[in-house]
N, C-alpha and C positions, 0 to 999 in steps of 0.2 A: 845485334840489331840487323846486321847484314843478312844473317840467315832468315830472320823474320821477313824481310823484304823479298828475298829470293823465293821463299815458300809462298808468299802472297802472290807474286807474279806468276808462279807456276800453277797455283790453284785457280786463279782467274783464267789462265790460259787454257784450261781444260773445258771451257764452256761449250765449244762446238764438238760435241762427242761424236757427231755423225761422221766426220772425216778425220779428225785428229787434233793434235795440240797446236796452239797458236804460239806459245812461248817455249823456247828451249834454252837452257842455260848456255851462256857464251863459252862455257868450258867444254861443250860437246865436241867430239872428235870429228874429223873431216869425213866426207863421203868416200866410201871405199867399196870395191866390188871383188867378187871371186867368180870362178866358173865351176859349174857342177854338171856332171854327166847325168842326164835324166832320160827315162824311158817314157815316151808319149803314151798316155792312158787310152788314147783312141786307136792308134795304128800300130803301136809297139816299136816305132822308130826311135832310135837312140841318138842323142846329140848332146853337145855341150851348150849350156845356157848361162848367161851372166846372172849372178845373184847379188842383190844389194845387201851388203853386210852392215853398213853403218852410214849415217848421214847426220846433218845438223840443220838447225834453222836459226840463223843469226840476223835475219831481217824479218819484218812483219809479214804475215800471210795476208790473204785477201779476204774480203767480206764474204765471198762465196766459199770460204773454208779452205781454199788452196794454200798450201804451205809457202813460206818464204824460202829464199835460197839458204842452203844448197838443196834442200828437199825438192824445191820447185823444179829443178833440172833433172831430178831423178825419175820423173814420170815415165820416161821411155824404158827404164829398166825394171818397172814394176810388173810388166806384162810379158809373157813368153808365148812364142808361136812355133808350132811344129812345122818344119820345112817340108815334110812329106805329105801330111794330110790337111794342114792348116788349122788344127786345133789351137785356140787361143785361150789362155788361162793364166791366173797368177801363179799356179803351180802345175805345170804340164803333166806331172807324174800322177796327179790325183784326179780321179773321175769326178766330173761335175754332177752328173746324174746317170741313171741307167740307160737312158735313150740318147746319151751324148753322141755316140758314133753315128747314129741315124741323122741327127741334127747337123753334125759337121759335114756330112756328105751331101746335104740338101742344096739345091740351087740357090735358095734364099740366103743361106749362110755363106756359100762360096762367092755369091755376088757382092755381099757386103765387104769381103776382103779385096774386091777389085773395084770398089765404088769410084766412079769418075769424079774428078774435081774435089776429091777428099784426100788429105794427106795420109800417109801410110800408118802413122801412129793412131790417128782417129779411126781408120779402117779396123784396126785390131780391137779397139775398145768397142766399136759398134758391133762387131761380130761376137765379142764376148757378151755384150748386153743382150743380143739376140739369143745366144745360147742359154743365158740365165733365164730369159723370158720363157723360152720353150721348155725349160726344165722346171718351171714353176717356182723359181727361187723368190726369196723375200724382195719386196718392192724397193726397199732402201738399198739393197745390194745391186739391183738393176740400175737404180738411179745413180749410184756411185759410178758405175761403168759409163753411163751416158755423160755424166759430168766430167769424167776423165777425158772422154772424146771431145767435149767442148773445150777443155783446157788445151788439148793438143791442137785444136783448131785455132785457138787464140794465138798460140806460139807460131802457127803457120800463117798468121794473118788472114785466115779464112773467116771473115766476120759473119757472113750469112750462115755458114755451116755451124759456127759456134752458137748462133742464136737458135737454130733448129735443134741442136743437141741439148741446149739448155731447156728448150720447151719439152723435149722428151723427158728430161730429168724432172721437170715440174709435174708432169702427168702422173708420176709415181709418188709425189710428196704432198699433193694438194689437200689430202684428207687428214694429214697429220695434226695432232694436237700437242705434240711435243715442242716445247719452246725452242730448243736448239734447232730442230728441223724447220720450224716456222721462220726463224731468223735467216736460215739458208734460203728458204723459199722466197722470203722478202727480197733478198738480193737478186735471186734469179728473175723475179718479176721485173725488177728495175733494169737489169742487164738486157732484157728482151723487150723493153719499152712498154711493158704492161703496167703503166703507172697507177691506173685506177685500182687494179687488182692489188697492187702493193699497198696503196692507201687503205683499202678495205681490210686487208690482212692485219695491218697495224692495230686496227680497232679490235681485232679478235685475239691478239696475243695477250695472254694473261701472265703477268710476271708475279710470282709468289714472293711477297716481301721477305719471307723467311729463307728463301733460296740464297745460298752463299754468293751467287753470281747476280743477284737481282739488280744491283746498282749498275753493273757492267752491261747487262741486257738493256737497261733503259738508255744507257749511253749509246749503244749501237743503234737502237731504234731512233734516237734523236738525230744521230748522224745520218741515218738513212732518210729521215724526213727532209733534211737539208738537201741531200742529193736528189730526192724526188722533186722537191720544189724547183730545182734547177734543171730537171729532166736530164740528169747526168746518167748516161748508160755505160760509162767507162769503167774499167777495172779499178777498184779502189782498194788500196792496201789497208789491212787491219791496223787500227791504232793500238798502241800498247795500252795496258790496263791502267790508264791514268784517271779515268772517270771516277774510280772508286778506291781511293786510298782507304786502308782499314779504319773503320769508325773508331776503334779503340786505340789507334796508333798514335804514337807521340809525334810531335812536330818534326823531329829528326827523321823518323820513319817515312812520314808523308813527303817531306822535302826530298829525301833520298829516292823515293819512287818517281817523283816528278823529274828529277835530274836524270835518272836512268832512262826514263821514257823520252825525254828531250834528246838524249844521246842517240837513241834508236831512230828517232824521226830525223835527226840531223843526217845520219848515215843513209837514210832512205831518200833524202832530198825534199821532204815535205816541210818547207820552210814556213809556209802559212800556218800549219798546225804547230810548228815549233813556237812561233810567236804567241799563238793562242795559249799554249801551255805556260809560256813564260809569264804571261799576264796572270794566269791562275796561281802560279807559284809565288808571285810577289807578296800577296797579303800575308803569307806564312813567315815572311822574313822581316816585315817592316817594324815589328816590335822587338827584334833581336838586337843585342848590343855587342856580341862578340865579333872578333875580326872576321872569321870565316863567313858568317851570314851577312855581315855588312859588305864584305868584299863581293860576295855573290850578288847581293842586291844592287850594288853599284853597277856591276856588269849587266844585270838584267835591265836596269834603267837605261843604260846605253843601247842595249839590243832592241828595246821597245821604243826607242826614240824619245825617252823622257830625259833629255840632256840636262836640263836645269836641276832636276832631282839628283841626277848622278853627280853633278859637280858639287852640290851641297853635301852629299853623303861622303864624297871623297875626303872632305875636310875632317870628317869624324873618324876616319880610319886610324886606329891606334895599334901599336905593336901587339901581336898575339903572345900569349904566355908561352906557347910551345910551337916554334916554327917547324920542328921535326914532326909534331903531331899533324900539322896541316898537310904535310907531304906523305904521311904514312897511311896507306889504304886500310890497314888493319886497325887503325885507331878508331875511337868512338866517333870521331868526326870524319869518318872515312870518306864521305862524299866530297871533302875538299879536293881530293885527288881527281874525282870525276869532274869537278868544276874546271880544274886545270886542263883536263882532256878536252872538254867542250870548248874552252877558250882557245886552246891550241889549234883545234880543228877550224874554228871560226877565223882565227887570224891567218891561217894558211890559205884560206880561200877568199878572203875579203880585205879590202883596204879600209883601215879605220883611222880616225883622227889621232894626231900625235898628242894625246892627253897624258897627264901624269898617271892616271889609272892604268892606261894601256902600257905605259913604259914600265910600271911596276909589274904588271902581268907578264910582260915579255921577260923581265929579269927573273921572275919566279919560274917561268918555263925554261929558261936557260939552266937554272939550278936543277930542275926536274930532269931535263935531258942529259945533263952532265953527270949527276950523282944519284938522282932519285930522292935524295935528302940533302939538306944544306949542311955545309961545313961551317965552322966558326967564322971563317972569312966571308962565306956566302951570307951568313946571318947579318954580319956587319954591313955588307953592301945592301942587303934588302932593307935594313932599318934606315939606312941613309936615303934609299929611294922612297921609303914611306914618309920620312921627314920632309922630303922635297915636295911632296904633294901639297902640303899646306903652304909651303913657301911659294910654289908656283901659282897657287890660287889666291 
């Protein structure tokens, strides 16, 4: 089941093909670089350049397709610049087009590399975009360079520059009928305060119901509608793919997807969206009778301020058949471990009432921190704590 959920998350994460993946497994290795001696394809100058070898994405990306960290911080290392002639390219050793040298020597190109009131990284991407334009390259390739310039301006707090660079990106994408690109364009309109254009575009986006990402597309559109209604032009991190649990998925699969998504949002600090998803998860749990799901439901009732329901449910908690299974991430009920991770994170950051449930939760976390799985003595103490809930209430 864990593999099914991972495959589902990765499949949904591919929906923005224009710029890259949204979701990358948490097992990805850290960002690493090497240096490579390269010969400039314009002037023949030879130098050493940093080369990105690997990176990861452990936090949500943005609605305009920008990756999450650590990919987010790798933007500066994706572009190379020759110190001798100023050629800018993703690979300095490869010629962009036959008239590349003439373009690089032009005043227009060199001026972009020295643009006033523009950060150095944006300057590079602007020059590269101009080079692509003059070489007659594909519009989406040019748009990508301008969008990278906008992201660099975001990082440098150059708000007006970021708006202008996004508008340049828009100019290359407006005629696209590709859903992925239209979703990107929708966000670019919002970020540049072109709200009516964004609203008009929504009516034109056609989502094929047979598309494997159709439900997720609709979720993004609905989220954009909310942002447009509020005239919100801020950067918005991409939500994990919780809008569309697999239609043929079991309750365990769907619950697992929601829990992992809540964990991602907790780490990104989007507590409002965390609570919204907690409310969406609750109906999947309310007809369950086993300890794990009742334990999780009690926790969610407390988190969503449904205290009376939580206190009633506390009385119904009975001993699980297998305490070890609850703590074992490889077990069929593996998301029990994720529940403890979420509770652990919440308790470390927030003050909670001294209720029997939270005392039991803390005791379970002590076991998890100490052994990873309970010893016979631990189980005896946990059962005493569980029995004390009904006595206290």
